[in-house]
Structure formats: structure tokens, C-alpha cells
N, C-alpha and C positions, 0 to 999 in steps of 0.2 A: 476734555479733547485726546481722540485713538490717538494711538501709541501709535510714531515714526515705523515705516518698515526699516530695517530690516536685510541692505537691498545683498548685504555681503551674506549673511549669515542662510538669506534665501540660495544664494548659489553659494555655499558650502553641500549646504542640503543636501542640492540638486546633482551638485558632483561627486558626494556618495555612493558609494559601488554600490550597494542599494540599490538607489534611488536610479540609476545608471542602468542595472540589470532592468527593474518595476520597466522604465524608458522603452529599452528596446526594448524587451512584449509586450507591451501598445504598440510600439511599433511595428513590430515580424504582425499581428494581431489584420491590423491598421492593410499591411503586402499582402497578408493571405488572403483578406474580403475581397482589399482592387485584383487580385488571380482569379480569382470564385466568377468575380461579376459580380456581385454582391452593388459592390459598392464603386465612385467612380470620383476623382478626384476633382476637389471644386465643389459638392455636392453639400446636402448638408446638414446627410448622415453620420456615425461614428459606434466606434463594434464599444459593446455593451459590454462587460467582464458582468456576467451572473453569478453571482454569489464566491464574489471574490475576496482576499482574505483585509486586515488592514497596512498585513503588511507581512512580506515575504515571497514567492511566488508569484506566476500571470502564467508559468507554463500547466498545461493544461485546466484551465479553467472553461469552462461550456462561457459561447458569446455570443452577442444577437446586434444586428441591425437595428438600434432606429433613430430618431431622427435626437437630432443639436440641443431642442427643448427638453427632449422626452430627457434623457439621458445627465440632461442639468437638474430634470424636478428630481430623481430617483435617487444620486445622491443623496452617501448621511450630512448630516446639520455641520458638523465640523463648526459647534461653536456657537456659530452664529444666532444673533436675540430674532426671535419670531415676533 
């Protein structure tokens, strides 16, 4: 049987200072792409961080615009069974 989700632990993790900074960096990258005109609100595109580190800052990481399905395919497995 699958382990139940611990929503409190997830909320604590998401609100940790390191994760807040990473989320801010992702939002800044999306905002920069909006200003550049490469993405629009509601489109099926995401900002992919090329060779992004698993921990630490996302600042100064190269990005490219890819579709949502492509971005989800190239993500690391994170322990999922194949």
C-alpha cells in the first residue's frame, strides 16, 4: 500500500528559505521570458533550466523554452519505478 502524503511536511519543505529562493528564481525566469515575448500567459510552454543543479541557486543557469510535455519528460526520475 502506498504511503500517505504528509502535507504538513511538504508545506514546511516548500516554505524553507532555500526552496523559496529557488521558486523565486523560476518565477523570475518565466517573467523574463514573458517580457522577451517568447512565452505568453496560458500557453503550453515552460522555461527549462539547462543543467540546473539539484540544490542551490538557479540564478545564472541557461534556460530555453520547451513544451510542458517535453519538460516533464526530461526531468530526473526522483525514485519513480519504471
